[in-house]
C-alpha positions in Angstrom: 72.5 -3.8 15.1 71.6 -6.9 17.1 68.9 -4.9 18.9 67.5 -3.7 15.5 67.6 -7.2 14.1 65.8 -8.6 17.1 63.2 -5.9 16.8 62.7 -6.8 13.1 62.2 -10.5 14.1 59.6 -9.5 16.7 57.8 -7.3 14.2 57.7 -10.1 11.7 56.4 -12.6 14.2 53.7 -10.1 15.3 52.7 -9.6 11.7 52.6 -13.3 11.0 50.4 -13.9 14.1 48.0 -11.1 13.0 47.8 -12.5 9.5 47.2 -16.0 10.9 44.5 -14.7 13.2 42.8 -12.9 10.4 42.9 -15.9 8.1 41.4 -18.0 10.8 38.5 -15.6 11.5 35.3 -17.5 10.5 33.2 -16.1 7.7 29.6 -15.1 8.4 27.2 -17.7 7.0 24.3 -16.3 4.9 21.7 -18.0 2.7 21.8 -15.7 -0.2 23.9 -12.8 -1.6 22.4 -10.4 -4.2 25.6 -8.9 -5.4 26.9 -6.2 -7.9 23.5 -4.5 -7.8 22.4 -0.9 -7.5 20.4 -0.4 -4.3 17.8 2.3 -4.5 17.7 4.3 -1.3 14.0 5.3 -1.5 14.0 7.6 1.5 16.9 9.8 0.1 16.1 9.2 -3.6 19.6 8.1 -4.5 21.3 5.1 -6.1 24.0 3.1 -4.3 26.0 1.2 -6.8 28.1 -1.9 -6.5 26.3 -3.2 -3.4 25.6 -6.6 -2.1 22.5 -7.5 0.0 23.0 -10.4 2.3 20.0 -12.5 3.5 19.7 -15.1 6.1 16.3 -16.6 6.9 13.7 -14.0 6.4 15.8 -11.0 7.2 18.6 -8.9 5.7 21.9 -9.5 7.5 23.7 -6.5 5.9 24.2 -4.4 2.9 27.8 -4.0 1.9 30.1 -3.1 -0.9 31.0 -5.9 -3.2 34.6 -5.6 -2.0 33.6 -6.7 1.5 32.1 -10.1 0.5 35.2 -11.9 1.6 33.8 -11.8 5.1 30.8 -13.9 4.2 30.1 -17.4 3.0 26.9 -17.8 1.0 24.9 -20.9 0.1 23.9 -19.1 -3.1 25.0 -15.9 -4.9 23.0 -14.1 -7.5 24.9 -11.7 -9.8 22.8 -8.7 -10.5 25.0 -6.3 -12.5 22.9 -3.7 -14.2 19.9 -4.5 -11.9 18.2 -2.3 -9.3 17.0 -3.4 -5.9 14.0 -1.8 -4.1 12.1 -2.8 -1.0 9.0 -4.7 -1.6 6.0 -2.6 -2.7 2.9 -2.1 -0.5 -0.7 -1.7 -1.8 -2.4 -0.2 1.2 -6.0 -0.4 0.0 -7.3 -3.7 -1.4 -10.4 -5.7 -0.9 -11.3 -9.4 -0.8 -15.0 -10.2 -1.0 -18.1 -11.1 -2.9 -19.4 -13.8 -0.6 -18.3 -17.3 0.4 -18.8 -18.7 -3.1 -16.0 -16.3 -4.2 -13.4 -17.4 -1.7 -11.3 -19.4 -4.2 -11.4 -16.7 -6.8 -10.2 -14.2 -4.2 -7.4 -16.6 -3.0 -6.2 -16.7 -6.6 -5.6 -13.0 -6.4 -2.7 -13.5 -3.9 -0.1 -14.6 -6.5 -1.0 -11.6 -8.7 0.3 -9.3 -6.0 3.6 -11.1 -5.6 4.1 -11.4 -9.3 3.9 -7.6 -9.6 6.4 -6.9 -6.8 3.8 -6.2 -4.1 5.0 -8.0 -1.0 2.5 -6.4 1.4 -1.2 -5.5 1.1 -3.6 -3.8 3.5 -7.1 -5.3 3.3 -9.6 -2.6 4.0 -12.6 -4.8 4.7 -15.1 -6.9 2.7 -17.5 -9.7 3.4 -14.8 -12.4 3.8 -13.1 -11.0 6.9 -12.7 -14.3 8.8 -11.2 -15.9 5.7 -8.8 -12.9 5.2 -7.7 -13.0 8.8 -6.9 -16.7 8.4 -5.0 -16.0 5.2 -3.0 -13.4 7.1 -2.0 -15.9 9.7 -1.3 -18.7 7.2 0.9 -16.4 5.1 2.8 -15.3 8.2 3.3 -19.0 9.2 4.4 -19.9 5.6 1.4 -22.2 5.1 0.2 -20.1 2.2 2.2 -18.2 -0.4 1.1 -14.6 -0.7 1.9 -11.0 0.2 2.1 -10.2 3.9 -1.5 -9.2 4.9 -2.6 -6.5 7.3 -6.3 -6.5 7.8 -9.1 -4.4 9.3 -11.6 -7.2 9.7 -15.2 -6.2 9.2 -15.8 -2.4 8.8 -17.9 -0.3 11.1 -21.1 1.1 9.6 -24.5 2.3 10.6 -27.7 0.3 10.7 -28.9 -1.4 7.5 -25.7 -0.6 5.5 -25.2 -0.9 1.8 -22.1 -3.0 2.3 -22.2 -6.6 3.4 -20.0 -8.1 6.1 -20.1 -5.0 8.4 -20.5 -4.4 12.1 -23.6 -2.2 12.5 -23.3 0.4 15.2 -25.6 3.2 16.4 -24.7 3.8 20.0 -21.4 4.4 21.8 -21.9 1.1 23.6 -22.3 -0.7 20.3 -19.1 1.0 19.0 -17.3 -0.3 22.1 -18.6 -3.8 21.6 -17.6 -3.8 17.9 -14.1 -2.7 18.8 -13.9 -5.4 21.5 -14.7 -7.9 18.8 -12.1 -6.5 16.4 -9.4 -6.5 19.0 -10.2 -10.1 19.9 -9.6 -10.9 16.3 -6.3 -9.1 16.5 -7.0 -6.8 13.6 -4.3 -4.4 12.4 -6.4 -1.3 12.1 -10.1 -0.2 12.0 -12.1 0.7 8.8 -15.0 3.1 9.2 -17.5 4.0 6.4 -20.3 6.5 6.5 -23.1 5.1 4.3 -25.7 4.8 7.0 -23.8 5.9 10.1 -24.8 9.1 11.9 -22.2 11.8 12.3 -22.1 11.6 16.1 -21.4 7.9 16.0 -18.9 8.3 13.2 -16.9 10.7 15.5 -17.5 8.4 18.4 -16.0 5.5 16.5 -12.9 7.5 15.6 -12.5 8.6 19.2 -12.9 5.2 20.7 -10.5 3.6 18.2 -7.9 6.3 19.0 -8.3 5.7 22.8 -7.6 2.0 22.2 -4.5 2.7 20.1 -6.1 1.3 17.0 -5.2 3.1 13.7 -8.3 4.1 11.8 -9.0 4.4 8.1 -12.2 6.0 6.9 -14.3 7.6 4.3 -15.3 11.2 5.2 -18.8 11.6 6.6 -20.7 14.2 4.6 -22.0 15.9 7.8 -18.5 16.1 9.3 -15.7 18.5 8.4 -12.2 17.2 7.7 -10.9 19.0 10.8 -13.6 17.5 13.0 -12.6 14.0 11.8 -8.9 14.7 12.3 -9.6 16.0 15.8 -11.6 12.8 16.6 -8.6 10.7 15.6 -8.9 9.9 11.9 -5.7 8.2 10.7 -6.1 8.0 6.9 -8.6 9.4 4.5 -9.4 6.7 2.0 -9.9 8.2 -1.5 -8.4 11.6 -2.4 -11.6 13.3 -3.6 -12.8 13.6 0.0 -10.1 16.3 0.4 -12.0 18.5 -2.0 -14.6 19.1 0.7 -12.0 20.9 2.7 -11.1 23.0 -0.3 -14.4 24.8 -0.2 -15.1 27.9 2.0 -18.5 26.4 2.4 -17.3 23.1 4.0 -18.9 23.7 7.4 -22.1 25.1 6.0 -22.5 22.2 3.7 -21.9 19.7 6.5 -24.6 21.4 8.6 -27.0 21.2 5.6 -26.3 17.5 5.2 -26.8 16.9 8.9 -30.2 18.7 8.7 -31.3 16.6 5.8 -31.5 19.7 3.5 -29.0 18.3 0.9 -27.5 14.9 0.1 -23.8 14.0 0.5 -23.5 13.9 -3.3 -25.0 17.4 -3.6 -22.5 18.6 -0.9 -19.6 17.1 -2.9 -20.8 18.8 -6.1 -21.1 22.2 -4.3 -17.6 21.7 -2.8 -16.1 21.2 -6.2 -18.0 24.2 -7.7 -16.7 26.4 -4.8 -13.1 25.1 -4.9 -10.6 27.6 -3.5 -6.9 27.0 -3.8 -5.9 28.9 -0.7 -8.5 27.1 1.3 -7.3 23.8 0.0 -3.7 24.5 1.0 -4.8 25.6 4.5 -6.8 22.5 5.0 -4.0 20.2 3.8 -1.6 22.0 6.1 -4.0 21.5 9.1 -4.5 17.8 8.4 -0.7 17.3 8.1 -0.2 19.0 11.4 -2.8 16.7 13.0 -1.1 13.5 11.7 -3.6 12.5 9.0 -2.6 10.8 5.8 -4.4 10.1 2.6 -4.7 7.0 0.4 -5.6 8.4 -3.0 -6.9 5.3 -4.9 -6.6 7.3 -8.1 -6.4 4.3 -10.4 -10.0 3.1 -9.6 -11.4 6.6 -9.5 -10.0 7.4 -12.9 -11.3 4.2 -14.4 -14.8 4.9 -13.1 -14.6 8.6 -14.1 -13.8 7.7 -17.8 -16.0 4.7 -18.4 -17.8 6.8 -20.9 -14.7 7.0 -23.0 -12.8 3.8 -22.4 -13.9 0.2 -23.1 -12.3 -2.3 -20.7 -14.3 -5.4 -21.8 -11.3 -6.7 -23.7 -8.6 -5.9 -21.2 -5.9 -8.7 -21.4 -5.7 -8.7 -17.6 -9.2 -10.1 -17.3 -7.7 -13.5 -18.0 -6.5 -13.5 -14.3 -9.9 -12.5 -12.8 -12.4 -15.2 -12.0 -15.8 -15.0 -13.7 -17.8 -14.4 -10.5 -15.4 -11.6 -9.5 -15.8 -10.1 -13.0 -19.6 -10.2 -12.5 -19.2 -7.9 -9.4 -17.7 -5.3 -11.7 -21.1 -4.9 -13.4 -22.5 -2.9 -10.5 -20.2 0.2 -11.0 -20.4 -0.2 -14.8 -24.2 -0.1 -14.8 -24.3 2.8 -12.4 -21.9 4.8 -14.6 -24.0 4.0 -17.7 -27.0 5.7 -16.1 -25.2 9.0 -15.6 -26.3 11.8 -17.9 -24.0 14.4 -19.4 -23.9 16.6 -16.3 -23.0 13.6 -14.0 -20.3 12.4 -16.5 -18.8 15.9 -16.5 -18.8 15.9 -12.7 -17.0 12.5 -12.7 -14.3 13.9 -14.9 -13.9 17.2 -13.1 -13.9 15.6 -9.7 -11.1 13.2 -10.6 -9.0 15.8 -12.3 -9.3 18.4 -9.5 -8.5 15.8 -6.9 -5.5 14.4 -8.8 -4.1 18.0 -9.2 -3.9 18.2 -5.4 -1.0 15.7 -5.2 1.9 18.2 -5.5 0.3 20.4 -2.8 0.1 17.4 -0.4 3.9 16.8 -0.8 4.6 20.5 -0.4 2.6 20.7 2.8 3.8 17.4 4.3 0.6 15.5 4.2 1.6 11.8 3.8 0.4 10.0 0.7 0.0 6.2 1.0 -0.3 4.2 -2.2 -3.5 2.2 -2.5 -5.6 1.0 -5.3 -9.0 -0.2 -4.1 -8.4 -3.4 -6.2 -10.5 -6.4 -5.6 -14.2 -7.2 -6.0 -16.8 -4.6 -7.1 -14.2 -2.1 -8.4 -14.4 -2.4 -12.1 -11.3 -3.2 -14.0 -9.1 -2.2 -11.1 -6.9 -5.2 -11.2 -5.0 -6.6 -8.2 -1.2 -6.3 -8.8 -0.9 -4.2 -11.9 -3.2 -1.5 -10.5 -0.5 -0.3 -8.1 1.9 0.4 -11.0 -0.9 2.3 -12.7 -1.4 4.2 -9.4 2.3 5.2 -9.1 2.2 6.2 -12.8 -0.7 8.5 -12.1 1.1 10.2 -9.2 3.9 11.1 -11.6 1.5 12.1 -14.3 -0.1 14.6 -11.9 3.0 16.2 -10.6 5.1 14.0 -8.3 8.7 12.9 -9.1 9.4 9.2 -9.5 11.2 9.2 -6.1 8.2 10.8 -4.4 5.8 8.3 -6.0 8.0 5.4 -5.0 8.0 6.5 -1.4 4.2 6.3 -1.2 4.5 2.5 -1.9 7.6 1.8 0.2 7.7 4.1 3.2 4.2 5.5 3.9 2.4 2.2 4.5 4.8 0.9 7.1 4.7 4.3 8.9 0.9 4.3 9.2 1.0 0.8 10.9 4.2 1.6 12.9 6.1 -1.1 11.1 9.2 0.9 10.1 11.5 -1.4 12.0 10.7 -4.2 9.5 10.0 -2.3 6.3 10.9 0.7 4.2 14.5 0.1 3.3 17.1 -2.4 2.3 19.2 -2.5 5.5 20.4 -4.8 8.2 17.6 -6.2 10.3 14.8 -5.4 7.9 12.6 -8.2 6.5 13.9 -9.5 3.2 11.2 -8.1 1.0 13.0 -7.2 -2.1 12.2 -6.5 -5.8 14.8 -6.8 -8.5 14.2 -4.4 -11.4 15.8 -4.2 -14.8 15.7 -0.4 -14.9 16.0 2.6 -12.6 12.7 3.6 -11.0 14.1 7.0 -10.0 14.6 7.8 -13.7 11.2 6.4 -14.8 8.5 5.1 -12.5 7.5 2.6 -15.2 10.6 0.7 -14.2 8.7 -0.8 -11.3 6.9 -2.9 -13.9 10.2 -4.4 -15.1 10.6 -7.1 -12.5 13.3 -9.6 -12.7 12.7 -11.3 -9.3 10.8 -10.8 -6.1 11.8 -11.8 -2.6 9.1 -12.2 0.1 10.5 -12.6 3.6 13.6 -14.3 2.3 11.9 -16.5 -0.3 13.2 -15.8 -3.7 10.9 -16.0 -6.7 12.8 -15.5 -10.0 11.2 -14.4 -13.3 10.4 -18.0 -14.4 8.6 -18.7 -11.1 6.7 -15.4 -11.3 5.6 -16.3 -14.9 4.6 -19.7 -13.8 2.5 -18.3 -11.0 0.7 -16.0 -13.5 0.2 -18.9 -15.9 -1.3 -21.1 -13.1 -3.8 -18.4 -12.2 -4.7 -17.9 -15.9 -5.2 -21.6 -16.3 -7.3 -21.9 -13.2 -9.5 -19.0 -14.2 -10.0 -20.5 -17.7 -11.4 -23.7 -16.1 -14.1 -21.9 -14.1 
């Protein structure tokens, strides 16, 4: 009995000591807790309920059940019962440009992205490259409020290009010199267009960029097949209709005719559409996927341009956020579309519809889709911020699930730039780019528009602040 009593005393002392040690364990300090929320696991397409996201500085410390919050001490706690958390959205094809006199109007586009839950954008070249690269660095250093910027710097083109602010190249040596300049500016990827560039130099530029480890984004040269571009190192095809060329059994023949000057690139595109073959399309998509190519559809702007004959955007409410000189740059596409006759208008419609219908096939064959809008100067009524939500809605309209659509704006962009360590999920160690939604985006992709708050690298912008940002842009534009 004495022995048993002594054992009980020892057990009680041990338990007391353990409890005392547990009570004395310091709690982990965090800046903010977003608690009682439903976390959207975008990769798996599932909902994780009753979760708390813990943030310190610009990173996520952990994601835990609400029941585990006793281990943490927070400076601030936000109760989000009934709300949904997703990683910040990416628009992976935007433009800033229009010349030095439009710098301020372009700068006032930055809040529009954040106010619409877009915490990262990929600038795909314009004529304000030095300014954009400075904005990139200022945003990273918190000297300027805006979405994280990844930028290509000036694009590579041939001699006497249509686009301003380009690096003109016509020899392998000039390609190398241009890439030297881009690397000195520490660009994040290379943009290549084909307006005046020869096919051999186009392929040379892709090959040299790959050799340097620079990701490349490009239009498709009319004298080059999709497989040739992929073999040369093409990273992303910018604009989905280019894939229609690879859906034609005549692709190689048409490319040769363009190279020989027998037909124009536009004629080749029309012939490609007329000879569309579903089996050929699937085989091409499968080949591109195997070679590591991705596509940035930019359907929102293509649809707007395609249907300018039916839709009047001159009274769009969103124009109140777009500066007058930027609005003037829209006239170029509007005037060009107005000159199209019935056959050209019919081609615009058919080209868009056939390209958009490819989306389910891309998912089935594993070709990555990266959400991008082409928003910015020149591209009529394709509005920075809201256009991404239009883009995601089009993906669902043309056959993707809400989960598949959401992945294009959360996972695919970081993968292209090899930034998965920082982005793509709400998890410990990731950057604290978070969007708080009032509805479930896996049930309805339109829920991405119902934004309660946005966090950009740990800085929380609640609904009142987001509205204030929009109001400030509107007021600034009204004074111009």
